[in-house]
DOPA-257311 format. One record per residue (C-alpha): x, z, y. Coordinates in steps of 0.02 Angstrom, whole numbers, padded with zeros to 5 digits, always signed. Last residue first. Layout:
// residues N
XZY ...
END
This chain:
// residues 917
-00329-00018-01768 -00451-00159-01724 -00537-00046-01598 -00368-00008-01520 -00330-00193-01501 -00505-00223-01432 -00475-00088-01301 -00310-00167-01246 -00388-00340-01220 -00541-00267-01135 -00423-00173-01019 -00325-00331-00978 -00474-00439-00936 -00609-00544-01020 -00504-00576-01175 -00460-00754-01123 -00396-00687-00957 -00288-00555-01042 -00217-00682-01163 -00175-00803-01023 -00094-00660-00927 +00014-00623-01078 +00067-00806-01087 +00127-00798-00907 +00086-00874-00737 -00103-00884-00735 -00118-00960-00563 -00220-01107-00631 -00168-01255-00525 -00309-01355-00447 -00339-01542-00455 -00463-01628-00341 -00634-01709-00351 -00758-01779-00227 -00944-01812-00235 -01085-01884-00130 -01262-01818-00156 -01302-01789+00028 -01284-01600+00006 -01106-01622-00061 -01055-01615-00244 -00878-01551-00270 -00785-01569-00435 -00633-01456-00457 -00522-01501-00603 -00411-01367-00681 -00227-01400-00711 -00118-01284-00815 +00003-01160-00739 +00004-01041-00887 -00124-01095-01018 -00312-01080-00999 -00428-01072-01149 -00555-01175-01244 -00662-01212-01093 -00566-01194-00930 -00530-01377-00898 -00677-01415-00783 -00733-01317-00630 -00896-01370-00547 -00950-01343-00367 -01113-01366-00272 -01094-01387-00084 -01179-01302+00063 -01032-01185+00091 -00956-01293+00229 -00817-01381+00134 -00736-01531+00217 -00623-01561+00065 -00474-01576+00181 -00538-01417+00265 -00554-01312+00106 -00378-01355+00057 -00264-01495+00002 -00091-01531+00072 +00000-01440-00066 -00110-01425-00220 -00248-01296-00209 -00228-01137-00311 -00345-01062-00439 -00362-00877-00479 -00480-00850-00628 -00578-00687-00634 -00563-00591-00799 -00532-00420-00724 -00345-00417-00756 -00336-00597-00699 -00404-00545-00530 -00283-00398-00527 -00133-00512-00556 -00180-00623-00409 -00209-00466-00306 -00035-00399-00341 +00062-00560-00307 -00016-00623-00145 -00104-00787-00174 -00086-00963-00103 -00199-01107-00047 -00351-01021-00121 -00486-01045-00253 -00560-00883-00323 -00651-00899-00489 -00800-00832-00587 -00879-00727-00448 -01031-00632-00513 -01032-00491-00385 -00964-00375-00520 -00808-00484-00537 -00766-00481-00352 -00797-00294-00348 -00671-00268-00488 -00543-00381-00404 -00544-00299-00231 -00577-00138-00325 -00401-00150-00395 -00325-00122-00223 -00137-00147-00225 -00136-00145-00035 -00101-00293+00076 -00112-00479+00050 -00255-00544-00057 -00257-00727-00007 -00096-00781+00075 -00158-00955+00125 -00338-01014+00137 -00496-00962+00047 -00637-01015-00070 -00740-00889-00168 -00836-00946-00321 -01008-00904-00390 -01112-00937-00545 -01300-00962-00520 -01416-00880-00646 -01554-00858-00516 -01551-00670-00538 -01363-00674-00510 -01382-00783-00355 -01499-00652-00284 -01375-00513-00323 -01235-00612-00242 -01340-00640-00085 -01377-00455-00070 -01193-00411-00090 -01135-00543+00034 -01259-00477+00161 -01392-00607+00193 -01421-00759+00302 -01558-00869+00229 -01520-01054+00207 -01636-01062+00055 -01517-01181-00038 -01401-01090-00029 -01388-00910+00028 -01285-00897+00187 -01155-00760+00198 -01124-00590+00275 -00987-00459+00264 -00935-00445+00446 -00923-00558+00597 -01049-00694+00638 -01004-00825+00769 -01055-00970+00656 -01082-00937+00470 -01008-01025+00318 -00838-00986+00390 -00854-00805+00330 -00756-00696+00449 -00706-00520+00394 -00693-00393+00535 -00831-00272+00481 -00758-00267+00305 -00898-00292+00178 -00815-00419+00062 -00849-00293-00079 -00935-00138-00013 -01093-00160-00116 -00983-00180-00269 -00900-00017-00221 -01053+00089-00198 -01131+00042-00365 -00960+00049-00449 -00946+00235-00416 -00770+00307-00445 -00710+00213-00293 -00815+00322-00178 -00667+00407-00093 -00595+00240-00041 -00761+00179+00027 -00765+00330+00140 -00855+00498+00160 -01043+00465+00168 -01076+00650+00198 -01102+00640+00386 -01220+00491+00355 -01341+00583+00241 -01343+00566+00052 -01514+00574-00032 -01492+00434-00158 -01583+00305-00053 -01468+00355+00090 -01319+00320-00022 -01381+00147-00069 -01422+00104+00111 -01246+00150+00164 -01171+00042+00027 -01279-00107+00078 -01229-00078+00261 -01361-00012+00381 -01300+00168+00372 -01124+00118+00421 -00959+00120+00328 -00797+00219+00340 -00630+00169+00271 -00559+00089+00113 -00614-00092+00134 -00628-00204-00020 -00609-00389+00018 -00555-00373+00200 -00442-00227+00157 -00375-00330+00011 -00316-00447+00146 -00374-00622+00194 -00217-00695+00268 -00288-00870+00297 -00471-00921+00308 -00626-00883+00206 -00776-00974+00134 -00883-00844+00046 -01009-00849-00096 -00981-01033-00132 -01107-01095-00260 -01077-01145-00440 -01173-01279-00535 -01056-01284-00684 -00907-01175-00728 -00814-01219-00888 -00825-01101-01034 -00713-00971-01115 -00771-00916-01287 -00834-00739-01305 -00713-00598-01341 -00710-00518-01514 -00763-00340-01558 -00912-00360-01441 -00927-00254-01283 -01099-00174-01267 -01042-00065-01122 -00860-00099-01085 -00863-00156-00902 -01020-00064-00847 -00939+00083-00757 -01003+00259-00795 -01028+00337-00623 -00926+00461-00521 -00953+00485-00334 -01142+00469-00308 -01178+00586-00453 -01361+00598-00506 -01335+00506-00670 -01204+00632-00726 -01071+00576-00849 -01001+00705-00971 -00823+00644-00997 -00749+00627-01170 -00609+00736-01238 -00697+00896-01190 -00652+01064-01113 -00780+01067-00974 -00716+01088-00795 -00702+01236-00676 -00627+01220-00503 -00555+01390-00454 -00375+01327-00453 -00416+01200-00319 -00500+01329-00208 -00359+01454-00236 -00227+01331-00177 -00135+01202-00280 -00019+01236-00426 +00068+01069-00456 +00197+01083-00316 +00243+01263-00352 +00432+01260-00322 +00416+01101-00218 +00406+01186-00048 +00543+01313-00078 +00664+01192-00159 +00642+01065-00020 +00667+01191+00120 +00815+01271+00029 +00905+01103+00032 +00912+01113+00221 +00856+01010+00371 +00945+01088+00519 +01069+00943+00528 +00923+00832+00577 +00912+00923+00744 +01095+00897+00785 +01084+00716+00730 +00935+00686+00845 +01025+00762+00993 +01181+00660+00957 +01079+00501+00938 +01009+00531+01111 +00830+00582+01141 +00710+00470+01240 +00622+00566+01378 +00705+00501+01535 +00724+00328+01457 +00536+00322+01436 +00517+00341+01624 +00450+00486+01726 +00405+00453+01907 +00420+00604+02019 +00262+00683+02088 +00327+00861+02072 +00221+00902+01919 +00285+00746+01830 +00218+00572+01858 +00175+00454+01716 +00247+00329+01593 +00352+00241+01723 +00366+00054+01698 +00523-00030+01632 +00529-00033+01441 +00364+00060+01433 +00270-00092+01496 +00101-00013+01529 -00037-00121+01462 -00028-00026+01297 -00128+00116+01376 -00127+00306+01375 +00051+00329+01440 +00070+00502+01360 -00006+00445+01196 +00104+00291+01209 +00259+00400+01218 +00205+00508+01070 +00179+00354+00961 +00346+00288+01026 +00431+00445+00958 +00345+00419+00788 +00405+00238+00772 +00275+00103+00801 +00139+00003+00716 +00008-00063+00836 -00179-00086+00814 -00291-00193+00923 -00477-00201+00877 -00521-00017+00874 -00707+00006+00843 -00698-00003+00652 -00553+00120+00645 -00382+00100+00563 -00430-00036+00439 -00550-00150+00533 -00418-00283+00560 -00253-00248+00474 -00133-00122+00548 -00036-00067+00394 +00132+00021+00381 +00106+00179+00480 +00183+00261+00633 +00022+00236+00730 -00031+00164+00897 -00216+00127+00913 -00288+00010+01041 -00444-00035+01138 -00535-00200+01158 -00691-00147+01251 -00866-00208+01213 -00916-00109+01367 -01061-00019+01283 -00972-00008+01115 -00808+00058+01184 -00898+00176+01304 -01007+00245+01165 -00857+00276+01053 -00768+00368+01194 -00921+00472+01240 -00943+00520+01055 -00765+00577+01024 -00678+00464+00902 -00725+00482+00720 -00602+00503+00577 -00434+00416+00563 -00455+00400+00375 -00414+00213+00377 -00266+00218+00257 -00137+00235+00397 -00249+00356+00492 -00249+00490+00356 -00109+00458+00228 -00097+00639+00176 -00036+00812+00220 -00161+00870+00349 -00204+00887+00533 -00042+00966+00597 -00050+00975+00786 +00002+00828+00891 -00103+00887+01039 +00035+00881+01169 +00067+01068+01164 +00069+01058+00974 +00210+00930+00979 +00308+01050+01089 +00280+01194+00968 +00328+01084+00821 +00500+01057+00898 +00575+01229+00873 +00704+01163+00748 +00640+01278+00611 +00460+01226+00647 +00499+01041+00634 +00601+01077+00479 +00465+01173+00389 +00323+01057+00437 +00423+00909+00371 +00453+01002+00207 +00265+01012+00184 +00261+00830+00136 +00199+00661+00196 +00168+00720+00373 +00000+00704+00460 +00016+00731+00649 -00135+00683+00752 -00186+00632+00927 -00352+00559+00984 -00316+00487+01157 -00456+00486+01286 -00387+00639+01376 -00217+00563+01416 -00076+00664+01339 +00010+00787+01454 +00171+00789+01556 +00243+00946+01634 +00423+00886+01635 +00472+01015+01503 +00323+00960+01399 +00388+00782+01402 +00563+00837+01350 +00494+00934+01203 +00382+00790+01152 +00532+00673+01152 +00627+00799+01045 +00482+00813+00922 +00466+00625+00905 +00654+00608+00881 +00647+00744+00747 +00518+00640+00654 +00620+00482+00678 +00779+00562+00607 +00690+00664+00473 +00626+00508+00382 +00488+00541+00256 +00363+00543+00401 +00407+00362+00436 +00345+00257+00291 +00258+00411+00219 +00115+00379+00339 +00060+00467+00499 +00107+00511+00676 -00057+00452+00750 -00103+00399+00926 -00285+00342+00932 -00382+00295+01090 -00238+00201+01170 -00327+00106+01309 -00293-00080+01303 -00449-00125+01397 -00497+00019+01511 -00590+00182+01492 -00636+00248+01663 -00645+00435+01684 -00765+00570+01744 -00736+00751+01691 -00878+00851+01613 -00788+00871+01448 -00769+00682+01441 -00877+00576+01554 -00889+00387+01545 -00858+00232+01650 -00810+00070+01563 -00670-00042+01626 -00683-00231+01636 -00715-00254+01821 -00612-00102+01869 -00453-00167+01791 -00407-00268+01945 -00394-00108+02045 -00246-00040+01948 -00120-00036+02091 +00033+00064+02045 +00042+00238+02125 +00108+00331+01976 -00036+00269+01869 -00162+00181+01979 -00285+00295+02067 -00464+00323+02012 -00447+00506+01972 -00452+00482+01786 -00300+00369+01789 -00306+00180+01792 -00181+00096+01679 -00088-00053+01747 -00115-00239+01751 -00021-00348+01875 +00064-00486+01778 -00045-00600+01674 -00216-00571+01744 -00342-00521+01612 -00473-00606+01506 -00578-00548+01361 -00556-00533+01173 -00549-00719+01145 -00380-00793+01178 -00359-00717+01350 -00376-00540+01282 -00249-00574+01145 -00132-00645+01277 -00155-00481+01371 -00102-00384+01217 +00053-00489+01192 +00097-00474+01377 +00089-00285+01367 +00186-00271+01205 +00326-00387+01261 +00450-00258+01330 +00438-00157+01170 +00482-00310+01067 +00338-00370+00960 +00348-00388+00772 +00205-00480+00688 +00246-00436+00507 +00132-00283+00511 -00023-00386+00555 -00165-00360+00680 -00098-00307+00850 +00035-00294+00801 +00209-00232+00766 +00313-00122+00881 +00493-00140+00931 +00649-00066+01009 +00788-00191+00977 +00896-00234+00826 +01054-00332+00871 +01171-00189+00821 +01109-00201+00643 +01185-00372+00618 +01064-00453+00498 +01095-00578+00359 +00983-00674+00241 +01037-00737+00070 +00960-00850-00061 +00943-00847-00250 +01072-00709-00255 +01243-00682-00333 +01309-00506-00316 +01420-00454-00170 +01543-00310-00192 +01638-00275-00031 +01620-00086-00041 +01558-00024-00211 +01376-00003-00262 +01354+00086-00429 +01246+00001-00562 +01397-00061-00661 +01335+00037-00811 +01472+00169-00821 +01466+00197-00634 +01276+00214-00636 +01281+00335-00783 +01417+00449-00713 +01343+00461-00539 +01163+00487-00594 +01213+00610-00729 +01311+00715-00604 +01160+00722-00490 +01052+00778-00637 +01176+00913-00686 +01176+00977-00506 +00986+00995-00509 +00894+00902-00372 +00870+01005-00216 +00824+00876-00086 +00996+00880-00005 +01085+00851-00170 +00980+00699-00214 +01004+00634-00038 +01194+00652-00045 +01196+00567-00216 +01103+00417-00149 +01216+00407+00003 +01367+00402-00113 +01301+00246-00200 +01151+00182-00298 +01084+00008-00262 +00948-00024-00131 +00799-00128-00188 +00658-00205-00086 +00518-00237-00211 +00387-00365-00260 +00415-00446-00091 +00282-00488+00037 +00365-00428+00197 +00224-00304+00218 +00222-00262+00034 +00409-00220+00046 +00368-00093+00182 +00422+00061+00087 +00593-00012+00049 +00638-00014+00234 +00581+00165+00264 +00664+00217+00100 +00830+00144+00159 +00817+00244+00320 +00786+00406+00224 +00924+00358+00101 +01053+00365+00239 +01137+00207+00305 +01323+00237+00335 +01389+00129+00192 +01237+00016+00193 +01300-00087+00340 +01445-00143+00231 +01333-00265+00140 +01189-00261+00017 +01000-00256+00011 +00902-00329-00135 +00737-00419-00115 +00640-00460-00273 +00525-00610-00270 +00337-00635-00297 +00311-00667-00111 +00482-00683-00026 +00455-00814+00109 +00588-00826+00244 +00463-00790+00384 +00401-00635+00290 +00582-00585+00264 +00631-00596+00447 +00476-00509+00517 +00487-00369+00390 +00672-00342+00424 +00637-00327+00611 +00494-00206+00582 +00607-00109+00464 +00744-00094+00596 +00630-00036+00736 +00562+00096+00617 +00739+00150+00571 +00763+00190+00754 +00858+00116+00902 +00908+00235+01044 +01095+00205+01029 +01131+00047+00932 +01106+00027+00745 +01262+00001+00641 +01363-00147+00577 +01318-00271+00442 +01168-00288+00328 +01158-00426+00198 +00986-00462+00125 +00995-00544-00046 +00840-00631-00110 +00814-00612-00297 +00710-00740-00393 +00610-00654-00526 +00620-00656-00715 +00438-00698-00747 +00324-00551-00775 +00221-00459-00905 +00210-00272-00879 +00215-00196-01052 +00060-00119-01131 +00085+00060-01188 -00077+00142-01134 -00005+00197-00967 +00052+00019-00937 -00126-00043-00966 -00194+00086-00845 -00064+00033-00718 -00115-00149-00735 -00296-00106-00694 -00248+00015-00557 -00167-00131-00471 +00021-00140-00465 +00146-00073-00342 +00332-00077-00368 +00474+00015-00450 +00661+00007-00473 +00740+00173-00425 +00898+00160-00319 +00837+00294-00198 +00776+00166-00070 +00684+00079-00212 +00570+00232-00208 +00477+00159-00059 +00420+00017-00173 +00272+00126-00225 +00204+00061-00060 +00082-00054-00150 -00013+00091-00224 -00060+00110-00406 +00121+00136-00453 +00245+00058-00572 +00400+00151-00625 +00584+00148-00664 +00717+00283-00682 +00867+00199-00761 +00913+00255-00938 +00984+00406-01026 +00941+00455-01205 +00939+00627-01286 +00896+00597-01467 +00738+00623-01568 +00651+00465-01508 +00567+00544-01356 +00724+00641-01314 +00718+00605-01129 +00825+00550-00983 +00792+00464-00819 +00922+00406-00693 +00861+00391-00513 +00769+00558-00541 +00605+00532-00448 +00475+00670-00438 +00543+00775-00294 +00585+00703-00123 +00555+00519-00157 +00403+00543-00268 +00329+00674-00152 +00358+00549-00011 +00276+00409-00109 +00127+00516-00163 +00089+00584+00010 +00094+00774+00024 +00032+00943-00034 -00140+00971+00042 -00235+00909-00109 -00168+00945-00284 -00024+00858-00374 -00102+00805-00540 -00007+00785-00703 -00047+00671-00850 +00064+00658-01004 -00084+00711-01113 -00262+00678-01059 -00415+00793-01064 -00345+00939-00962 -00291+00841-00808 -00434+00719-00832 -00559+00861-00812 -00467+00919-00655 -00480+00740-00591 -00669+00742-00619 -00689+00910-00533 -00587+00837-00389 -00702+00688-00374 -00859+00796-00377 -00791+00917-00247 -00736+00779-00130 -00834+00818+00026 -00815+01007+00013 -00630+01000-00026 -00598+00879+00117 -00699+00982+00241 -00597+01137+00199 -00435+01038+00210 -00487+00969+00379 -00528+01142+00448 -00367+01220+00385 -00264+01080+00463 -00358+01077+00628 -00349+01266+00656 -00204+01260+00779 -00295+01130+00882 -00279+00947+00933 -00372+00876+00785 -00527+00898+00678 -00607+00760+00577 -00442+00676+00536 -00482+00635+00357 -00406+00700+00194 -00441+00590+00044 -00288+00480+00020 -00160+00610-00035 -00206+00675-00207 -00047+00640-00305 -00067+00575-00483 +00086+00585-00595 +00087+00490-00761 +00215+00508-00899 +00212+00361-01023 +00098+00359-01175 -00059+00394-01075 -00211+00424-01186 -00351+00320-01257 -00313+00360-01439 -00402+00526-01404 -00566+00431-01417 -00543+00415-01606 -00636+00262-01665 -00813+00236-01728 -00857+00095-01609 -00954+00216-01499 -00798+00327-01492 -00695+00179-01432 -00824+00137-01299 -00834+00316-01239 -00644+00329-01232 -00639+00165-01135 -00763+00238-01009 -00649+00389-00984 -00500+00273-00962 -00596+00171-00834 -00648+00328-00738 -00465+00383-00745 -00417+00220-00660 -00562+00235-00538 -00497+00407-00484 -00315+00355-00476 -00341+00212-00354 -00405+00320-00212 -00319+00472-00289 -00139+00413-00284 -00048+00358-00440 +00129+00349-00508 +00171+00282-00682 +00326+00316-00788 +00475+00243-00879 +00424+00065-00843 +00412-00060-00987 +00450-00237-00929 +00405-00385-01041 +00492-00547-00997 +00434-00724-00960 +00569-00855-00937 +00548-00982-00797 +00710-00929-00714 +00796-00922-00545 +00973-00903-00479 +01015-01071-00562 +01169-01024-00664 +01161-00834-00640 +00991-00830-00723 +01079-00881-00882 +01125-00699-00916 +00943-00646-00902 +00890-00793-01010 +01017-00745-01143 +00947-00570-01150 +00771-00640-01167 +00824-00755-01308 +00895-00605-01402 +00719-00535-01422 +00589-00430-01333 +00400-00435-01366 +00423-00476-01549 +00605-00462-01600 +00597-00274-01561 +00719-00249-01417 +00652-00108-01308 +00815-00032-01247 +00900-00199-01221 +00751-00262-01120 +00753-00110-01005 +00941-00130-00982 +00911-00310-00928 +00779-00256-00801 +00899-00131-00724 +01034-00265-00719 +00907-00375-00630 +00892-00246-00490 +01081-00235-00473 +01096-00422-00445 +01200-00508-00580 +01377-00542-00522 +01452-00416-00644 +01360-00492-00791 +01505-00594-00858 +01459-00667-01027 +01316-00626-01146 +01419-00567-01294 +01547-00452-01211 +01424-00429-01068 +01311-00326-01181 +01450-00199-01200 +01468-00189-01011 +01278-00164-01001 +01285-00013-01115 +01124+00047-01195 +01127+00236-01182 +01145+00393-01287 +01177+00551-01191 +01299+00693-01224 +01283+00856-01129 +01413+00986-01081 +01468+00897-00923 +01415+00716-00936 +01470+00630-01097 +01401+00455-01119 +01373+00383-01292 +01343+00207-01360 +01206+00083-01400 +01253-00093-01350 +01278-00167-01522 +01209-00336-01466 +01075-00338-01601 +01016-00161-01568 +00840-00148-01638 +00699-00020-01637 +00820+00115-01584 +00859+00287-01651 +01027+00364-01606 +01155+00470-01696 +01286+00581-01615 
END
């Protein structure tokens, strides 16, 4: 067999016979003959090394890069920049729509320059799964799913027409229609192959399945031995167009797992523990790789739950190597037998197969005995803040004491509708802070800590049959005892794929969930992404009137402020069975580890232990999950329903923009773009647009959920004839830059330190002193010709891979963001849009400089170009005329990033290359 390869200096290209097929592949054992022993290299770095071998061209990849990978073993870290080319790209619709908008705008720009617009086309396969748009408008009924899908299609008609256009206009671009599943679960259960193969170069070649995705939880696929992580839509577009992902060879943190989980402990409890440990250790910008004998009995579903939350512990990825559990999952989910055989043969030939006792070399190592994991939640504001089940009540009450109200430390209990304490426990002390309301004609008191949202949601957990079956079994036991969910709780079940519906129905457990109000509401992210929908009007009114701090409990991965629902201040991540339990209890101020949840029909106290299913019961239920379920549900995954199929779109290579559309607008990035970028200049006379604290998330910068009529975005839509019920969400409006720039820094929970006791997206215009929305102030500064900067604390840009957090920042006129540290994805996105990320030196920050927002700033050292890690000088002029200076580190980490920044952003860089061709 012959092979085609750009270069093969180490003579690694060889053949692999699997069944009746022969594959060419680049052999890592052959590479080791010249590079030295590679056996101790972490599995994830072996995948990167194979990628480099396959793309050797003496320009972007050369022998020096192979040597640097081998030399990594000496120091367990490296300063070498490499170019990674993923096999494919995964998108969801919130980030996918603006990405396709950008590609459409690039086609227009290329056509205007006399080029062929068809050159703007994905080179690598792209799958876009529509999963972020369905909202929980209807719930608690058999018709909820159909009703929500109908509303979704009506709300998003323009967006879906646009995606249908993209589906026919671009090659290598597939769309999974609405109502199918969550992108990461569809990826895990169907799209991923673990080992990829194609004949792109005229020969059948095998190589590791790799990807980047426009959602931070793309890392979920690491549980299947597939190396992939989240990037911004900006980087994903560049990867689609053939640009490599530029990165430093990462540090790799090893996480050893020993033993097995105890009876009653779930994969959710485990991942919350892992998240807490790794966030404390510090793994931002690093790979995490799991190893140890504890993996032998850990199914892929549990591994995927842990890998999914890599963004929460801050890592680029959380990788699990391939072993027998991987093969078992591939077989269960209906992958072709030849594909499973290829995975086993290839991984064993390449040294990518995990064997008992094998321990690669790591930069650092953490260890966890699985039998020490306890029942846990995380909250009330960050996913890394794990709270043992027995500590939830005291944690909430401490929150109240620290600013959300006050409460006695030891006597609080939920008050039932009838005015008596739950199961006879005194709840009288709650009366002073409760709020009376009527629901369906029945009086009740809504108390602090009330669980107003209980959502089984998010691919993190709905991809895992063990926790989903546990939720169904707990519901079944609760129904048998005559228990019901409290009336103020909004319940929902939104699995990540239709397979979940099949196995819950086959096991008889969906009926019990339905009885408790956990009816199917949709196949999508729903509450986890902020699409929780409205609460019932009396509940919302009571929360606002009483200024109550109420709670949500969801089986998701994000609980940042203002994300789940703007009126819900305390949000808790929990396993699906605990979501059901808290819906029954109705308040987080019940200690479910020891207090009764409720009384049954005979007046007997019912405890969580009475309802919690045993491991044997869960295993028996999980055994009913069959391969046929996966094959049936994925047989027509790209077809969609009749409504989707009926959408008509023009057959054109360029998009026909409509001025009247409030969903899809031609973005301004490339209009009038010169063939050569302008020269970089220093920043003079800048003002601070926002002065922010630590852990500012991309949700703070660019929220995804609902917005009000008096917000800048709301006013814009009203001016364009859109009424409040049709606002949809920020996430769904990401194809319209006019909405999104108005929504930048508009989260209702963001705190700008330039203002006292003001929450939300506001700032002070200087020198007028007028308080304005951040958008309105930015527009005024723009008219005045004043450049802007944002100043923040540690961990700036944590959370989702949200490219609009960078796009909106740019469109507001922000030239640079100065912070104490950056999260990986957002830092990269800022560079990708031509905004400079600058980092304070250790020990310096906005407080040591005594910044209030009244100052004038200058940044020197930018003119002429910025090199990786160079120093930029910040000069501060205070209102009294005094000055101070300090040195900042440019967080441009690679030469490619420097080129992108100099070119005005990564897409401008790519477009100019195509124009030159």
